[in-house]
CHARMM-style PDB file with segment names, atoms N, HN, CA, C and O in Angstrom:
ATOM      1  N   PRO     1      44.983 -87.115 143.893  1.00  0.00      PROA
ATOM      2  CA  PRO     1      44.705 -86.538 142.582  1.00  0.00      PROA
ATOM      3  C   PRO     1      45.391 -85.192 142.412  1.00  0.00      PROA
ATOM      4  O   PRO     1      45.737 -84.509 143.376  1.00  0.00      PROA
ATOM      5  N   GLY     2      45.568 -84.851 141.185  1.00  0.00      PROA
ATOM      6  HN  GLY     2      45.287 -85.406 140.402  1.00  0.00      PROA
ATOM      7  CA  GLY     2      46.209 -83.574 140.900  1.00  0.00      PROA
ATOM      8  C   GLY     2      47.036 -83.672 139.642  1.00  0.00      PROA
ATOM      9  O   GLY     2      46.965 -84.658 138.909  1.00  0.00      PROA
ATOM     10  N   LEU     3      47.819 -82.644 139.399  1.00  0.00      PROA
ATOM     11  HN  LEU     3      47.877 -81.843 139.995  1.00  0.00      PROA
ATOM     12  CA  LEU     3      48.647 -82.597 138.199  1.00  0.00      PROA
ATOM     13  C   LEU     3      49.870 -83.480 138.350  1.00  0.00      PROA
ATOM     14  O   LEU     3      50.535 -83.469 139.385  1.00  0.00      PROA
ATOM     15  N   GLU     4      50.157 -84.240 137.317  1.00  0.00      PROA
ATOM     16  HN  GLU     4      49.617 -84.249 136.476  1.00  0.00      PROA
ATOM     17  CA  GLU     4      51.385 -85.026 137.280  1.00  0.00      PROA
ATOM     18  C   GLU     4      52.478 -84.258 136.540  1.00  0.00      PROA
ATOM     19  O   GLU     4      53.667 -84.400 136.826  1.00  0.00      PROA
ATOM     20  N   ASN     5      52.046 -83.449 135.592  1.00  0.00      PROA
ATOM     21  HN  ASN     5      51.080 -83.334 135.360  1.00  0.00      PROA
ATOM     22  CA  ASN     5      53.015 -82.622 134.875  1.00  0.00      PROA
ATOM     23  C   ASN     5      52.286 -81.433 134.264  1.00  0.00      PROA
ATOM     24  O   ASN     5      51.094 -81.503 133.968  1.00  0.00      PROA
ATOM     25  N   LEU     6      52.996 -80.377 134.087  1.00  0.00      PROA
ATOM     26  HN  LEU     6      53.965 -80.320 134.328  1.00  0.00      PROA
ATOM     27  CA  LEU     6      52.498 -79.175 133.420  1.00  0.00      PROA
ATOM     28  C   LEU     6      53.678 -78.581 132.672  1.00  0.00      PROA
ATOM     29  O   LEU     6      54.675 -78.181 133.272  1.00  0.00      PROA
ATOM     30  N   ARG     7      53.549 -78.530 131.345  1.00  0.00      PROA
ATOM     31  HN  ARG     7      52.739 -78.855 130.858  1.00  0.00      PROA
ATOM     32  CA  ARG     7      54.662 -78.032 130.525  1.00  0.00      PROA
ATOM     33  C   ARG     7      54.154 -77.004 129.540  1.00  0.00      PROA
ATOM     34  O   ARG     7      53.261 -77.277 128.737  1.00  0.00      PROA
ATOM     35  N   TRP     8      54.732 -75.819 129.611  1.00  0.00      PROA
ATOM     36  HN  TRP     8      55.457 -75.597 130.263  1.00  0.00      PROA
ATOM     37  CA  TRP     8      54.502 -74.798 128.583  1.00  0.00      PROA
ATOM     38  C   TRP     8      55.588 -75.025 127.541  1.00  0.00      PROA
ATOM     39  O   TRP     8      56.775 -74.876 127.833  1.00  0.00      PROA
ATOM     40  N   LEU     9      55.185 -75.385 126.334  1.00  0.00      PROA
ATOM     41  HN  LEU     9      54.221 -75.507 126.097  1.00  0.00      PROA
ATOM     42  CA  LEU     9      56.144 -75.752 125.302  1.00  0.00      PROA
ATOM     43  C   LEU     9      56.565 -74.576 124.425  1.00  0.00      PROA
ATOM     44  O   LEU     9      57.685 -74.543 123.916  1.00  0.00      PROA
ATOM     45  N   LYS    10      55.666 -73.616 124.252  1.00  0.00      PROA
ATOM     46  HN  LYS    10      54.756 -73.642 124.665  1.00  0.00      PROA
ATOM     47  CA  LYS    10      55.945 -72.420 123.452  1.00  0.00      PROA
ATOM     48  C   LYS    10      55.203 -71.251 124.084  1.00  0.00      PROA
ATOM     49  O   LYS    10      54.218 -71.455 124.794  1.00  0.00      PROA
ATOM     50  N   PRO    11      55.663 -70.033 123.833  1.00  0.00      PROA
ATOM     51  CA  PRO    11      54.952 -68.878 124.375  1.00  0.00      PROA
ATOM     52  C   PRO    11      53.598 -68.672 123.686  1.00  0.00      PROA
ATOM     53  O   PRO    11      53.402 -69.049 122.531  1.00  0.00      PROA
ATOM     54  N   VAL    12      52.679 -68.065 124.430  1.00  0.00      PROA
ATOM     55  HN  VAL    12      52.839 -67.759 125.368  1.00  0.00      PROA
ATOM     56  CA  VAL    12      51.357 -67.684 123.918  1.00  0.00      PROA
ATOM     57  C   VAL    12      51.308 -66.163 123.942  1.00  0.00      PROA
ATOM     58  O   VAL    12      51.699 -65.534 124.925  1.00  0.00      PROA
ATOM     59  N   TYR    13      50.824 -65.580 122.850  1.00  0.00      PROA
ATOM     60  HN  TYR    13      50.507 -66.091 122.051  1.00  0.00      PROA
ATOM     61  CA  TYR    13      50.834 -64.128 122.706  1.00  0.00      PROA
ATOM     62  C   TYR    13      49.410 -63.580 122.625  1.00  0.00      PROA
ATOM     63  O   TYR    13      48.497 -64.298 122.218  1.00  0.00      PROA
ATOM     64  N   PRO    14      49.208 -62.310 123.009  1.00  0.00      PROA
ATOM     65  CA  PRO    14      47.900 -61.686 122.817  1.00  0.00      PROA
ATOM     66  C   PRO    14      47.483 -61.789 121.352  1.00  0.00      PROA
ATOM     67  O   PRO    14      48.292 -61.563 120.452  1.00  0.00      PROA
ATOM     68  N   GLY    15      46.232 -62.128 121.123  1.00  0.00      PROA
ATOM     69  HN  GLY    15      45.575 -62.312 121.854  1.00  0.00      PROA
ATOM     70  CA  GLY    15      45.733 -62.275 119.760  1.00  0.00      PROA
ATOM     71  C   GLY    15      45.820 -63.697 119.222  1.00  0.00      PROA
ATOM     72  O   GLY    15      45.214 -63.998 118.194  1.00  0.00      PROA
ATOM     73  N   ASP    16      46.571 -64.592 119.901  1.00  0.00      PROA
ATOM     74  HN  ASP    16      47.063 -64.348 120.736  1.00  0.00      PROA
ATOM     75  CA  ASP    16      46.616 -65.993 119.473  1.00  0.00      PROA
ATOM     76  C   ASP    16      45.230 -66.621 119.610  1.00  0.00      PROA
ATOM     77  O   ASP    16      44.461 -66.270 120.504  1.00  0.00      PROA
ATOM     78  N   THR    17      44.934 -67.536 118.728  1.00  0.00      PROA
ATOM     79  HN  THR    17      45.559 -67.821 118.002  1.00  0.00      PROA
ATOM     80  CA  THR    17      43.724 -68.347 118.820  1.00  0.00      PROA
ATOM     81  C   THR    17      44.157 -69.718 119.317  1.00  0.00      PROA
ATOM     82  O   THR    17      44.997 -70.376 118.704  1.00  0.00      PROA
ATOM     83  N   LEU    18      43.573 -70.144 120.438  1.00  0.00      PROA
ATOM     84  HN  LEU    18      42.890 -69.609 120.936  1.00  0.00      PROA
ATOM     85  CA  LEU    18      43.988 -71.388 121.073  1.00  0.00      PROA
ATOM     86  C   LEU    18      42.882 -72.432 120.981  1.00  0.00      PROA
ATOM     87  O   LEU    18      41.695 -72.116 121.051  1.00  0.00      PROA
ATOM     88  N   ARG    19      43.308 -73.694 120.820  1.00  0.00      PROA
ATOM     89  HN  ARG    19      44.272 -73.950 120.764  1.00  0.00      PROA
ATOM     90  CA  ARG    19      42.388 -74.830 120.784  1.00  0.00      PROA
ATOM     91  C   ARG    19      42.846 -75.839 121.828  1.00  0.00      PROA
ATOM     92  O   ARG    19      44.029 -76.173 121.897  1.00  0.00      PROA
ATOM     93  N   LEU    20      41.911 -76.326 122.642  1.00  0.00      PROA
ATOM     94  HN  LEU    20      40.950 -76.055 122.586  1.00  0.00      PROA
ATOM     95  CA  LEU    20      42.233 -77.268 123.707  1.00  0.00      PROA
ATOM     96  C   LEU    20      41.690 -78.639 123.352  1.00  0.00      PROA
ATOM     97  O   LEU    20      40.541 -78.779 122.933  1.00  0.00      PROA
ATOM     98  N   GLN    21      42.528 -79.644 123.524  1.00  0.00      PROA
ATOM     99  HN  GLN    21      43.462 -79.531 123.864  1.00  0.00      PROA
ATOM    100  CA  GLN    21      42.117 -81.034 123.330  1.00  0.00      PROA
ATOM    101  C   GLN    21      42.243 -81.739 124.667  1.00  0.00      PROA
ATOM    102  O   GLN    21      43.312 -81.721 125.278  1.00  0.00      PROA
ATOM    103  N   HSD    22      41.172 -82.357 125.130  1.00  0.00      PROA
ATOM    104  HN  HSD    22      40.303 -82.371 124.634  1.00  0.00      PROA
ATOM    105  CA  HSD    22      41.122 -83.014 126.432  1.00  0.00      PROA
ATOM    106  C   HSD    22      40.868 -84.494 126.177  1.00  0.00      PROA
ATOM    107  O   HSD    22      39.817 -84.857 125.649  1.00  0.00      PROA
ATOM    108  N   THR    23      41.817 -85.356 126.546  1.00  0.00      PROA
ATOM    109  HN  THR    23      42.671 -85.061 126.975  1.00  0.00      PROA
ATOM    110  CA  THR    23      41.726 -86.784 126.278  1.00  0.00      PROA
ATOM    111  C   THR    23      41.661 -87.551 127.592  1.00  0.00      PROA
ATOM    112  O   THR    23      42.457 -87.310 128.499  1.00  0.00      PROA
ATOM    113  N   PHE    24      40.708 -88.478 127.690  1.00  0.00      PROA
ATOM    114  HN  PHE    24      40.061 -88.674 126.953  1.00  0.00      PROA
ATOM    115  CA  PHE    24      40.563 -89.323 128.872  1.00  0.00      PROA
ATOM    116  C   PHE    24      41.371 -90.597 128.653  1.00  0.00      PROA
ATOM    117  O   PHE    24      41.186 -91.295 127.656  1.00  0.00      PROA
ATOM    118  N   LEU    25      42.268 -90.897 129.590  1.00  0.00      PROA
ATOM    119  HN  LEU    25      42.419 -90.331 130.400  1.00  0.00      PROA
ATOM    120  CA  LEU    25      43.182 -92.026 129.452  1.00  0.00      PROA
ATOM    121  C   LEU    25      42.781 -93.224 130.295  1.00  0.00      PROA
ATOM    122  O   LEU    25      43.001 -94.364 129.884  1.00  0.00      PROA
ATOM    123  N   ASP    26      42.200 -92.995 131.463  1.00  0.00      PROA
ATOM    124  HN  ASP    26      42.021 -92.069 131.797  1.00  0.00      PROA
ATOM    125  CA  ASP    26      41.917 -94.094 132.394  1.00  0.00      PROA
ATOM    126  C   ASP    26      40.815 -93.661 133.339  1.00  0.00      PROA
ATOM    127  O   ASP    26      40.608 -92.467 133.555  1.00  0.00      PROA
ATOM    128  N   LYS    27      40.110 -94.625 133.901  1.00  0.00      PROA
ATOM    129  HN  LYS    27      40.279 -95.595 133.726  1.00  0.00      PROA
ATOM    130  CA  LYS    27      39.094 -94.325 134.909  1.00  0.00      PROA
ATOM    131  C   LYS    27      39.029 -95.486 135.879  1.00  0.00      PROA
ATOM    132  O   LYS    27      39.326 -96.627 135.526  1.00  0.00      PROA
ATOM    133  N   ARG    28      38.632 -95.178 137.116  1.00  0.00      PROA
ATOM    134  HN  ARG    28      38.390 -94.251 137.402  1.00  0.00      PROA
ATOM    135  CA  ARG    28      38.445 -96.221 138.123  1.00  0.00      PROA
ATOM    136  C   ARG    28      37.642 -95.663 139.280  1.00  0.00      PROA
ATOM    137  O   ARG    28      37.614 -94.454 139.511  1.00  0.00      PROA
ATOM    138  N   LEU    29      36.990 -96.554 140.003  1.00  0.00      PROA
ATOM    139  HN  LEU    29      37.012 -97.536 139.815  1.00  0.00      PROA
ATOM    140  CA  LEU    29      36.287 -96.170 141.224  1.00  0.00      PROA
ATOM    141  C   LEU    29      37.263 -96.237 142.383  1.00  0.00      PROA
ATOM    142  O   LEU    29      38.170 -97.069 142.389  1.00  0.00      PROA
ATOM    143  N   MET    30      37.084 -95.375 143.353  1.00  0.00      PROA
ATOM    144  HN  MET    30      36.348 -94.698 143.349  1.00  0.00      PROA
ATOM    145  CA  MET    30      37.892 -95.451 144.570  1.00  0.00      PROA
ATOM    146  C   MET    30      37.371 -96.627 145.390  1.00  0.00      PROA
ATOM    147  O   MET    30      36.165 -96.745 145.605  1.00  0.00      PROA
ATOM    148  N   SER    31      38.266 -97.496 145.847  1.00  0.00      PROA
ATOM    149  HN  SER    31      39.246 -97.401 145.672  1.00  0.00      PROA
ATOM    150  CA  SER    31      37.848 -98.707 146.553  1.00  0.00      PROA
ATOM    151  C   SER    31      37.143 -98.401 147.871  1.00  0.00      PROA
ATOM    152  O   SER    31      36.192 -99.094 148.234  1.00  0.00      PROA
ATOM    153  N   LYS    32      37.589 -97.385 148.586  1.00  0.00      PROA
ATOM    154  HN  LYS    32      38.361 -96.822 148.291  1.00  0.00      PROA
ATOM    155  CA  LYS    32      36.976 -97.067 149.883  1.00  0.00      PROA
ATOM    156  C   LYS    32      35.803 -96.112 149.765  1.00  0.00      PROA
ATOM    157  O   LYS    32      35.034 -95.954 150.713  1.00  0.00      PROA
ATOM    158  N   ARG    33      35.658 -95.468 148.604  1.00  0.00      PROA
ATOM    159  HN  ARG    33      36.284 -95.596 147.834  1.00  0.00      PROA
ATOM    160  CA  ARG    33      34.534 -94.546 148.375  1.00  0.00      PROA
ATOM    161  C   ARG    33      33.948 -94.819 146.989  1.00  0.00      PROA
ATOM    162  O   ARG    33      34.288 -94.126 146.030  1.00  0.00      PROA
ATOM    163  N   PRO    34      33.062 -95.834 146.871  1.00  0.00      PROA
ATOM    164  CA  PRO    34      32.551 -96.218 145.552  1.00  0.00      PROA
ATOM    165  C   PRO    34      31.677 -95.154 144.891  1.00  0.00      PROA
ATOM    166  O   PRO    34      31.327 -95.294 143.720  1.00  0.00      PROA
ATOM    167  N   HSD    35      31.323 -94.106 145.607  1.00  0.00      PROA
ATOM    168  HN  HSD    35      31.608 -93.991 146.558  1.00  0.00      PROA
ATOM    169  CA  HSD    35      30.552 -93.008 145.018  1.00  0.00      PROA
ATOM    170  C   HSD    35      31.454 -91.958 144.374  1.00  0.00      PROA
ATOM    171  O   HSD    35      30.976 -90.947 143.858  1.00  0.00      PROA
ATOM    172  N   VAL    36      32.779 -92.212 144.410  1.00  0.00      PROA
ATOM    173  HN  VAL    36      33.167 -93.033 144.829  1.00  0.00      PROA
ATOM    174  CA  VAL    36      33.749 -91.280 143.832  1.00  0.00      PROA
ATOM    175  C   VAL    36      34.572 -92.016 142.772  1.00  0.00      PROA
ATOM    176  O   VAL    36      35.114 -93.094 143.019  1.00  0.00      PROA
ATOM    177  N   GLY    37      34.651 -91.410 141.594  1.00  0.00      PROA
ATOM    178  HN  GLY    37      34.212 -90.534 141.393  1.00  0.00      PROA
ATOM    179  CA  GLY    37      35.458 -91.969 140.519  1.00  0.00      PROA
ATOM    180  C   GLY    37      36.700 -91.127 140.282  1.00  0.00      PROA
ATOM    181  O   GLY    37      36.715 -89.921 140.526  1.00  0.00      PROA
ATOM    182  N   MET    38      37.726 -91.787 139.808  1.00  0.00      PROA
ATOM    183  HN  MET    38      37.713 -92.768 139.610  1.00  0.00      PROA
ATOM    184  CA  MET    38      38.986 -91.136 139.459  1.00  0.00      PROA
ATOM    185  C   MET    38      39.141 -91.219 137.944  1.00  0.00      PROA
ATOM    186  O   MET    38      38.912 -92.271 137.348  1.00  0.00      PROA
ATOM    187  N   VAL    39      39.531 -90.103 137.325  1.00  0.00      PROA
ATOM    188  HN  VAL    39      39.716 -89.249 137.809  1.00  0.00      PROA
ATOM    189  CA  VAL    39      39.726 -90.048 135.882  1.00  0.00      PROA
ATOM    190  C   VAL    39      41.099 -89.450 135.612  1.00  0.00      PROA
ATOM    191  O   VAL    39      41.447 -88.396 136.144  1.00  0.00      PROA
ATOM    192  N   ARG    40      41.878 -90.141 134.773  1.00  0.00      PROA
ATOM    193  HN  ARG    40      41.595 -90.997 134.340  1.00  0.00      PROA
ATOM    194  CA  ARG    40      43.197 -89.636 134.370  1.00  0.00      PROA
ATOM    195  C   ARG    40      43.058 -89.032 132.980  1.00  0.00      PROA
ATOM    196  O   ARG    40      42.549 -89.673 132.061  1.00  0.00      PROA
ATOM    197  N   THR    41      43.514 -87.795 132.834  1.00  0.00      PROA
ATOM    198  HN  THR    41      43.927 -87.273 133.581  1.00  0.00      PROA
ATOM    199  CA  THR    41      43.361 -87.087 131.566  1.00  0.00      PROA
ATOM    200  C   THR    41      44.662 -86.405 131.157  1.00  0.00      PROA
ATOM    201  O   THR    41      45.571 -86.210 131.964  1.00  0.00      PROA
ATOM    202  N   ILE    42      44.717 -86.054 129.890  1.00  0.00      PROA
ATOM    203  HN  ILE    42      43.978 -86.212 129.234  1.00  0.00      PROA
ATOM    204  CA  ILE    42      45.801 -85.214 129.391  1.00  0.00      PROA
ATOM    205  C   ILE    42      45.152 -84.057 128.628  1.00  0.00      PROA
ATOM    206  O   ILE    42      44.205 -84.250 127.866  1.00  0.00      PROA
ATOM    207  N   TRP    43      45.673 -82.876 128.845  1.00  0.00      PROA
ATOM    208  HN  TRP    43      46.442 -82.720 129.464  1.00  0.00      PROA
ATOM    209  CA  TRP    43      45.196 -81.657 128.171  1.00  0.00      PROA
ATOM    210  C   TRP    43      46.320 -81.190 127.255  1.00  0.00      PROA
ATOM    211  O   TRP    43      47.472 -81.081 127.676  1.00  0.00      PROA
ATOM    212  N   GLU    44      45.973 -80.914 125.993  1.00  0.00      PROA
ATOM    213  HN  GLU    44      45.038 -81.003 125.651  1.00  0.00      PROA
ATOM    214  CA  GLU    44      46.938 -80.384 125.041  1.00  0.00      PROA
ATOM    215  C   GLU    44      46.332 -79.132 124.417  1.00  0.00      PROA
ATOM    216  O   GLU    44      45.188 -79.148 123.963  1.00  0.00      PROA
ATOM    217  N   MET    45      47.099 -78.054 124.397  1.00  0.00      PROA
ATOM    218  HN  MET    45      48.028 -78.041 124.766  1.00  0.00      PROA
ATOM    219  CA  MET    45      46.624 -76.806 123.819  1.00  0.00      PROA
ATOM    220  C   MET    45      47.495 -76.462 122.610  1.00  0.00      PROA
ATOM    221  O   MET    45      48.720 -76.574 122.652  1.00  0.00      PROA
ATOM    222  N   PHE    46      46.823 -76.037 121.521  1.00  0.00      PROA
ATOM    223  HN  PHE    46      45.827 -75.946 121.487  1.00  0.00      PROA
ATOM    224  CA  PHE    46      47.490 -75.714 120.272  1.00  0.00      PROA
ATOM    225  C   PHE    46      47.170 -74.277 119.874  1.00  0.00      PROA
ATOM    226  O   PHE    46      46.083 -73.773 120.159  1.00  0.00      PROA
ATOM    227  N   ASN    47      48.121 -73.624 119.215  1.00  0.00      PROA
ATOM    228  HN  ASN    47      49.003 -74.033 118.984  1.00  0.00      PROA
ATOM    229  CA  ASN    47      47.860 -72.263 118.719  1.00  0.00      PROA
ATOM    230  C   ASN    47      47.277 -72.338 117.302  1.00  0.00      PROA
ATOM    231  O   ASN    47      47.043 -73.430 116.782  1.00  0.00      PROA
ATOM    232  N   GLN    48      47.049 -71.202 116.695  1.00  0.00      PROA
ATOM    233  HN  GLN    48      47.239 -70.316 117.117  1.00  0.00      PROA
ATOM    234  CA  GLN    48      46.414 -71.141 115.378  1.00  0.00      PROA
ATOM    235  C   GLN    48      47.257 -71.760 114.271  1.00  0.00      PROA
ATOM    236  O   GLN    48      46.754 -72.014 113.176  1.00  0.00      PROA
ATOM    237  N   HSD    49      48.530 -72.004 114.547  1.00  0.00      PROA
ATOM    238  HN  HSD    49      48.939 -71.797 115.436  1.00  0.00      PROA
ATOM    239  CA  HSD    49      49.417 -72.626 113.555  1.00  0.00      PROA
ATOM    240  C   HSD    49      49.502 -74.144 113.736  1.00  0.00      PROA
ATOM    241  O   HSD    49      50.186 -74.830 112.976  1.00  0.00      PROA
ATOM    242  N   GLY    50      48.800 -74.663 114.753  1.00  0.00      PROA
ATOM    243  HN  GLY    50      48.244 -74.106 115.371  1.00  0.00      PROA
ATOM    244  CA  GLY    50      48.844 -76.099 115.034  1.00  0.00      PROA
ATOM    245  C   GLY    50      49.998 -76.501 115.924  1.00  0.00      PROA
ATOM    246  O   GLY    50      50.222 -77.691 116.145  1.00  0.00      PROA
ATOM    247  N   ASP    51      50.746 -75.518 116.448  1.00  0.00      PROA
ATOM    248  HN  ASP    51      50.565 -74.552 116.268  1.00  0.00      PROA
ATOM    249  CA  ASP    51      51.860 -75.813 117.358  1.00  0.00      PROA
ATOM    250  C   ASP    51      51.325 -76.106 118.746  1.00  0.00      PROA
ATOM    251  O   ASP    51      50.488 -75.367 119.263  1.00  0.00      PROA
ATOM    252  N   LYS    52      51.803 -77.179 119.347  1.00  0.00      PROA
ATOM    253  HN  LYS    52      52.483 -77.780 118.927  1.00  0.00      PROA
ATOM    254  CA  LYS    52      51.414 -77.480 120.726  1.00  0.00      PROA
ATOM    255  C   LYS    52      52.125 -76.508 121.658  1.00  0.00      PROA
ATOM    256  O   LYS    52      53.352 -76.417 121.645  1.00  0.00      PROA
ATOM    257  N   VAL    53      51.351 -75.777 122.471  1.00  0.00      PROA
ATOM    258  HN  VAL    53      50.353 -75.851 122.481  1.00  0.00      PROA
ATOM    259  CA  VAL    53      51.935 -74.780 123.356  1.00  0.00      PROA
ATOM    260  C   VAL    53      51.869 -75.190 124.824  1.00  0.00      PROA
ATOM    261  O   VAL    53      52.602 -74.649 125.652  1.00  0.00      PROA
ATOM    262  N   LEU    54      50.986 -76.152 125.155  1.00  0.00      PROA
ATOM    263  HN  LEU    54      50.391 -76.591 124.482  1.00  0.00      PROA
ATOM    264  CA  LEU    54      50.838 -76.577 126.552  1.00  0.00      PROA
ATOM    265  C   LEU    54      50.475 -78.044 126.583  1.00  0.00      PROA
ATOM    266  O   LEU    54      49.735 -78.540 125.733  1.00  0.00      PROA
ATOM    267  N   GLU    55      51.012 -78.729 127.583  1.00  0.00      PROA
ATOM    268  HN  GLU    55      51.613 -78.326 128.273  1.00  0.00      PROA
ATOM    269  CA  GLU    55      50.634 -80.120 127.831  1.00  0.00      PROA
ATOM    270  C   GLU    55      50.570 -80.306 129.335  1.00  0.00      PROA
ATOM    271  O   GLU    55      51.501 -79.938 130.053  1.00  0.00      PROA
ATOM    272  N   MET    56      49.463 -80.881 129.817  1.00  0.00      PROA
ATOM    273  HN  MET    56      48.707 -81.179 129.234  1.00  0.00      PROA
ATOM    274  CA  MET    56      49.387 -81.192 131.238  1.00  0.00      PROA
ATOM    275  C   MET    56      48.518 -82.428 131.413  1.00  0.00      PROA
ATOM    276  O   MET    56      47.639 -82.707 130.597  1.00  0.00      PROA
ATOM    277  N   GLY    57      48.769 -83.145 132.460  1.00  0.00      PROA
ATOM    278  HN  GLY    57      49.482 -82.919 133.123  1.00  0.00      PROA
ATOM    279  CA  GLY    57      48.011 -84.354 132.728  1.00  0.00      PROA
ATOM    280  C   GLY    57      47.912 -84.605 134.212  1.00  0.00      PROA
ATOM    281  O   GLY    57      48.653 -84.037 135.014  1.00  0.00      PROA
ATOM    282  N   GLY    58      46.985 -85.466 134.556  1.00  0.00      PROA
ATOM    283  HN  GLY    58      46.383 -85.927 133.904  1.00  0.00      PROA
ATOM    284  CA  GLY    58      46.830 -85.814 135.953  1.00  0.00      PROA
ATOM    285  C   GLY    58      45.507 -86.496 136.214  1.00  0.00      PROA
ATOM    286  O   GLY    58      44.789 -86.869 135.287  1.00  0.00      PROA
ATOM    287  N   TRP    59      45.195 -86.655 137.485  1.00  0.00      PROA
ATOM    288  HN  TRP    59      45.779 -86.353 138.239  1.00  0.00      PROA
ATOM    289  CA  TRP    59      43.989 -87.325 137.954  1.00  0.00      PROA
ATOM    290  C   TRP    59      43.010 -86.304 138.519  1.00  0.00      PROA
ATOM    291  O   TRP    59      43.408 -85.297 139.105  1.00  0.00      PROA
ATOM    292  N   ALA    60      41.722 -86.583 138.333  1.00  0.00      PROA
ATOM    293  HN  ALA    60      41.399 -87.401 137.857  1.00  0.00      PROA
ATOM    294  CA  ALA    60      40.663 -85.748 138.901  1.00  0.00      PROA
ATOM    295  C   ALA    60      39.625 -86.659 139.547  1.00  0.00      PROA
ATOM    296  O   ALA    60      39.456 -87.810 139.145  1.00  0.00      PROA
ATOM    297  N   MET    61      38.936 -86.130 140.548  1.00  0.00      PROA
ATOM    298  HN  MET    61      39.074 -85.195 140.874  1.00  0.00      PROA
ATOM    299  CA  MET    61      37.895 -86.886 141.245  1.00  0.00      PROA
ATOM    300  C   MET    61      36.527 -86.343 140.847  1.00  0.00      PROA
ATOM    301  O   MET    61      36.332 -85.132 140.743  1.00  0.00      PROA
ATOM    302  N   PHE    62      35.578 -87.262 140.625  1.00  0.00      PROA
ATOM    303  HN  PHE    62      35.737 -88.246 140.710  1.00  0.00      PROA
ATOM    304  CA  PHE    62      34.221 -86.896 140.253  1.00  0.00      PROA
ATOM    305  C   PHE    62      33.232 -87.767 141.005  1.00  0.00      PROA
ATOM    306  O   PHE    62      33.517 -88.924 141.315  1.00  0.00      PROA
ATOM    307  N   GLY    63      32.074 -87.204 141.295  1.00  0.00      PROA
ATOM    308  HN  GLY    63      31.843 -86.264 141.043  1.00  0.00      PROA
ATOM    309  CA  GLY    63      30.990 -88.010 141.863  1.00  0.00      PROA
ATOM    310  C   GLY    63      30.435 -88.950 140.813  1.00  0.00      PROA
ATOM    311  O   GLY    63      30.344 -88.600 139.636  1.00  0.00      PROA
ATOM    312  N   VAL    64      30.064 -90.148 141.245  1.00  0.00      PROA
ATOM    313  HN  VAL    64      30.138 -90.432 142.201  1.00  0.00      PROA
ATOM    314  CA  VAL    64      29.522 -91.165 140.350  1.00  0.00      PROA
ATOM    315  C   VAL    64      27.995 -91.064 140.375  1.00  0.00      PROA
ATOM    316  O   VAL    64      27.400 -90.956 141.448  1.00  0.00      PROA
ATOM    317  N   ARG    65      27.366 -91.097 139.213  1.00  0.00      PROA
ATOM    318  HN  ARG    65      27.850 -91.184 138.342  1.00  0.00      PROA
ATOM    319  CA  ARG    65      25.911 -90.972 139.139  1.00  0.00      PROA
ATOM    320  C   ARG    65      25.204 -92.157 139.785  1.00  0.00      PROA
ATOM    321  O   ARG    65      24.246 -91.978 140.537  1.00  0.00      PROA
ATOM    322  N   HSD    66      25.672 -93.359 139.496  1.00  0.00      PROA
ATOM    323  HN  HSD    66      26.450 -93.505 138.885  1.00  0.00      PROA
ATOM    324  CA  HSD    66      25.034 -94.562 140.023  1.00  0.00      PROA
ATOM    325  C   HSD    66      26.100 -95.415 140.706  1.00  0.00      PROA
ATOM    326  O   HSD    66      26.628 -96.351 140.105  1.00  0.00      PROA
ATOM    327  N   PRO    67      26.419 -95.093 141.965  1.00  0.00      PROA
ATOM    328  CA  PRO    67      27.498 -95.823 142.641  1.00  0.00      PROA
ATOM    329  C   PRO    67      27.192 -97.306 142.784  1.00  0.00      PROA
ATOM    330  O   PRO    67      26.038 -97.715 142.909  1.00  0.00      PROA
ATOM    331  N   GLN    68      28.260 -98.102 142.762  1.00  0.00      PROA
ATOM    332  HN  GLN    68      29.198 -97.769 142.660  1.00  0.00      PROA
ATOM    333  CA  GLN    68      28.137 -99.541 142.985  1.00  0.00      PROA
ATOM    334  C   GLN    68      27.925 -99.802 144.470  1.00  0.00      PROA
ATOM    335  O   GLN    68      28.515 -99.113 145.301  1.00  0.00      PROA
ATOM    336  N   PRO    69      27.091-100.788 144.826  1.00  0.00      PROA
ATOM    337  CA  PRO    69      26.936-101.113 146.256  1.00  0.00      PROA
ATOM    338  C   PRO    69      28.255-101.617 146.841  1.00  0.00      PROA
ATOM    339  O   PRO    69      29.025-102.294 146.159  1.00  0.00      PROA
ATOM    340  N   SER    70      28.506-101.288 148.085  1.00  0.00      PROA
ATOM    341  HN  SER    70      27.882-100.737 148.638  1.00  0.00      PROA
ATOM    342  CA  SER    70      29.734-101.742 148.753  1.00  0.00      PROA
ATOM    343  C   SER    70      29.689-103.242 148.962  1.00  0.00      PROA
ATOM    344  O   SER    70      28.642-103.814 149.265  1.00  0.00      PROA
ATOM    345  N   ALA    71      30.850-103.872 148.795  1.00  0.00      PROA
ATOM    346  HN  ALA    71      31.700-103.407 148.549  1.00  0.00      PROA
ATOM    347  CA  ALA    71      30.927-105.340 148.969  1.00  0.00      PROA
ATOM    348  C   ALA    71      31.201-105.693 150.404  1.00  0.00      PROA
ATOM    349  OT1 ALA    71      31.299-106.872 150.742  1.00  0.00      PROA
TER     350      ALA     71
END
């Protein structure tokens, strides 16, 4: 897990108002650790003018609330 890409598309200046959009693209359980889930996301940040200034994506690991029993 980790970042697949990180791109700063435009500069960010003091006083800018930023908005972050976090989108979930995929999810799956780890086959060898069913109590751990993997989530693929993309983060997009926009300035006050609606210009996209940052884009990054990747996988993250999270504990599962109700793990599936091992087969």
